[in-house]
N, C-alpha and C positions, 0 to 999 in steps of 0.2 A: 544423552546426558544433558538435559535442559535445566538450567537453574531457574529459580523463581523470578517472577517479574519484579522489577524494582521501579520506584517512582522517583522521577526527577522533575522538578518544576511543575508538578501536577499532571504530567503526561506519563502514560503507562508505556514502559519500554519492553519490547518483546524479549523473550529469554535468549541467552547467548547459546548459539548452536555450535556443535563441533565443526571443525574445518580441517582442510588439508593444507599443508604448506605450499606456497606458490613459488618457491625457490628450488633450484636444482638440488637433488639429494646426493650426498656423497656416496660413492660406490665405484665399482670397476667401470672403466670407459670402453672396454672391449666386449660389450655384450652383443649378442646377435640381434639382428633386425627383428626377429620374431619376439625375443624377450623385451626389446624396447617397445615394440608395438603393443605387447601385452601390458606393459607398465603404463603406457600412454592411455590405453583403453580403460585400465583400472582407475587411474587418476582422473580421467575425464568423467567417468561414471560417478566417482565419488564427488567430484566438483559439481556436477549437475544435480545430484541428489541434495547436496548441501545448499545450493542456490535455491532449489525448489522449497526446501524446508524453511529457509530464511524468508523467502517471499511469502509462504503460507503464514508464518508467525507474524510478520509485519502487516500483511493484508487483513488477517483475522482480527488483529487489534484495532485497525482502522474501521473495519466493518462494525465492530462492537460499538465504537464511538458513534458511527453513523446511525445505528439502530437506536442508541440512546437519544440522539438528536431528533430522530424522526418521531419520537414520542410526542414532542410538542406539536408536530404536524397532525398527528392523530387526535390530540386534544382539541386542536382548532377545528378539525373536521367534525368531530362528534358534537361540539358545541354548536357549530354552524348548521348541522343537519337535524338534530333532534330537539334538544332542550330550548334552543333559542326561539323556536316558534311560539311556545306558550309564554316564556318569560318576557319576550319583547312585545308580544301582543298585549300583555297586561300592562307593560310600561307605556305603550302607545295609548291605550285607553286612559291611563292615569294622566298622561300629558294632555289628552283631549279635554280634560276637565277645565283647563285654562286656555287652551289654544284651539284653533280649528282642527278638526279630526284629521284632515289630510296632512297638515303641518306636523301634527303629533306623530303620525306614522312615518313621515319623512325624517324627522329627528331620530326616531327609533331605528330606522334603517341605517342611518349614518353611524349611530352608536354601534350597531351590529358589525358594520364594516371595520370600525376602529378596533373592536375586541378581536375579530378574526385576524386583523393585521398585526396586532401585538403578538399573538401566539405564532403567527407565521414568521415574524421577525425573530422571535426566540428560537424557533426551529432552525432558521437560516444561520443564526449566529453559532449554534451548536455544530451544525454540519460544516460550516466554513472552517472549523478548526482541524479538519481532517488533513493528514500529512501524506506525502508520497513515501514509498518505502526506500528511504535514503540509504540504509545499510546495504540493501540488495543492489541498488544502483552502483554504489561504491565498489562492492566486491565484484560485480560484473565488469566494471571498468578495469579493475586490477587483473581479472582473468583475461580480458581482451588484450591488455598490455603484455601479459606473459605469453599468450599465444601469438601475438604479433612479433615477438622477439625470437620465437622458435625458428631455427633455420638461418638466422643471421649469424655473422661471424662472432666468435668469442675467443678467449685465450685457452680454451679447453683442448685444442689440438684438432686433428682432422675430423670431419663429420661426413657422414654419407648423406647424399641428397638424391632425390629421385627426379630425373629430368622429365620433360613433357612426354617423351616417347616411352617412359617406364624404365629406362636404364638407370643404374646407379652410377653416380659420379662422386669422386672423392674431392673434397675441398679443404684446403688448409687455411688457417686463419693467420 
C-alpha cells in the first residue's frame, strides 16, 4: 500500500511504505521456543523486506534525479563533439577578418572551452543535489537498537537464554 509521492520544498519524497512495529507485542509470555523462533523469523523477514522496499524507493528517486542531471552532461558532450566543429570554425574565420588567423582560432578555442564548462557546471550542480537515503538509515538504526536490546534484562520476568555450549539457562531480571 504505497501512497502517492508528495513534494516538500521542491524535493520528491518517496512513498510511505508499510512497516512492522519495533516494540514488543502483547501476548502470552509462556510460548514455546519453537513458537518464539517462528515469530522472530517472521518478523525479521518482514523487517528485511520492508527495509529493502524503503531502500528501493529512496534510491530510485535519487537515481531519477541523477539521470535528469546527467542530461546537461550529455548536452555538453553533444555540443563538444558534433556541432561545435562547424560553428566554431566559422566563428574563427570570421574573427580572422580582423586578427591574425592563429589568434582567431585561439580565441574560438577558448570560447569552446567556456561553453563546455558552463554545461558541465550545470550538470554538476544538478547531480550535487542528490541525497543519501536518510529514512532507510534511520530505520536501520532503529532496528539495530531493537536487536541490540534483545536478551538484555527487562521487567518481563524470566527469559530463556542459550549459552555458548547450546544449553538453555533461565535468567531472572
